[in-house]
Phi, psi and omega in degrees: 000135176286167178271168176299321180294318176302314182294324176301314183298311182294321181291314180298323179296319177293320180297324177299325179293328188265336188230105182292351178282339186277148172218145176249128179245127184238160174230062182076315183299128179071011183299320181302325180293339182259019181304308182297315180297323180293323177291322182285328185225067185297339180269354183234005168240106191242120177253119184264002185081191183279069183221081189291327176297320177293325177307309182287318180298319178294321177298318178295322177299318176298319180298324179296336179272358180101002179274168179248097184277142171244113183254135189219134166189189177294151186306314181295335180271348182260326185250312188280306184296315180261033186301322181299322179291322177299316182292314187270310187292330176259302184296305184294323181277351175071032177249169187233158177188185184236118173265126179236112182260163171229163174101343178050219181272326183199045181296330181237078184301328181296340178286347179077185187294338178296337182250019178242146182215062177292344182263009188294316182291321177299322178292318177297334179295342179280353182254153181265142167086013179259132168273130181243124185233138186228085181292157179246006184201150179304322178297321178292320178299319179296314181299317181291323178296317180297319177298315183294318182295326182277349186267193181233002186275167169273122188231134169248116180253115188257112183258153181213158171286333177288130182209158181278164183298320182221158181278154176234167177295140179253150179192186183281340185247181178280142179253120176294129179250328181213141181254141177201176185243354184251064177096168180236138177241121178264120178255122183263124172050236187291001177276354188298312183301316179295323178293317180296320177294319183291330184258009180303125180086355179269148181272068182230153170274134175246124177251140179252132182234124168252334172256115183257341173223123002295148179283135184278078180297321180296318179295322178293316179299321179296321183292325179276353173062212183265027183290156179281337177222164180219139172243127185229135173243132177244121181249110185240146181276021178222202191306126180302135178089001183304323185253007181295324178298318179295321178293319177299318178297320181296331185249025190302329182261014181231128176303129187204164171232142179229130175246121179259117178249139181179208182280131179286164181283334182295132179282126177269112192267004172263139185299296179061198178238167183302317180298326179290326175292319176302313180294320182296329179268004180072027183254006171278166183304319181296312180297319179295318180301314181299315185284324179291314179292327177296329181273315184267340190084171177115000000 
């Protein structure tokens, strides 16, 4: 199976052939993958070098001319380092584009904390008008990229090496994967397989989310049904608790409890491997099982 990043490169290259409105802006990362596209469209595949603020600023400039920019690099260099440009050049100027990150929260542990971005979605949450999407499979990444490229919205598409065994339908809302009566567990993107393994045999509803902003308040309310109280667990592949506020707002008129599971704030200073980081944050099936059953019972 190819990776989400591989699929992004091949899909974006094809989209450039089909849509003269599109442009891809790079900051060295993944440039080799766009060699053919750069030769075919030298005016619409732009590499700015290791200048991430310029990456976002150049994309916004293209958007001001009526183009649809797709900006790509690792998550900390796309969201955190040039955050002021994301806030001002896109939000304040009222233009749109597509941010596509790679690296997830800790896809390359040997790169250290400079190449990790567990706080990226929480940071994007401080801005208005961004759609945030977290695919769990390369097929989902392709579908979401095609939707974003054809649209007019501001979109942040978060790619990772961690992925589920099979693709699911993508959409704006939560997709029910398993039905139960003892609480609801929302699995975001690449966390679905671990959540399904962790909840095997438990009487819980499992919802799958690839679009996390806007938050599907209606889908969550539907999942908890007509109960007098609701227990909800949100399992996200980034900073723990990022979506608990959105869930609380969705259930504001219903007595409820929400548990947010994800990446902890403590920096893990040993390189390790991605699976070891998952286990250290309790995001492997064993860790999830313990925390979900501890919260919901069962």
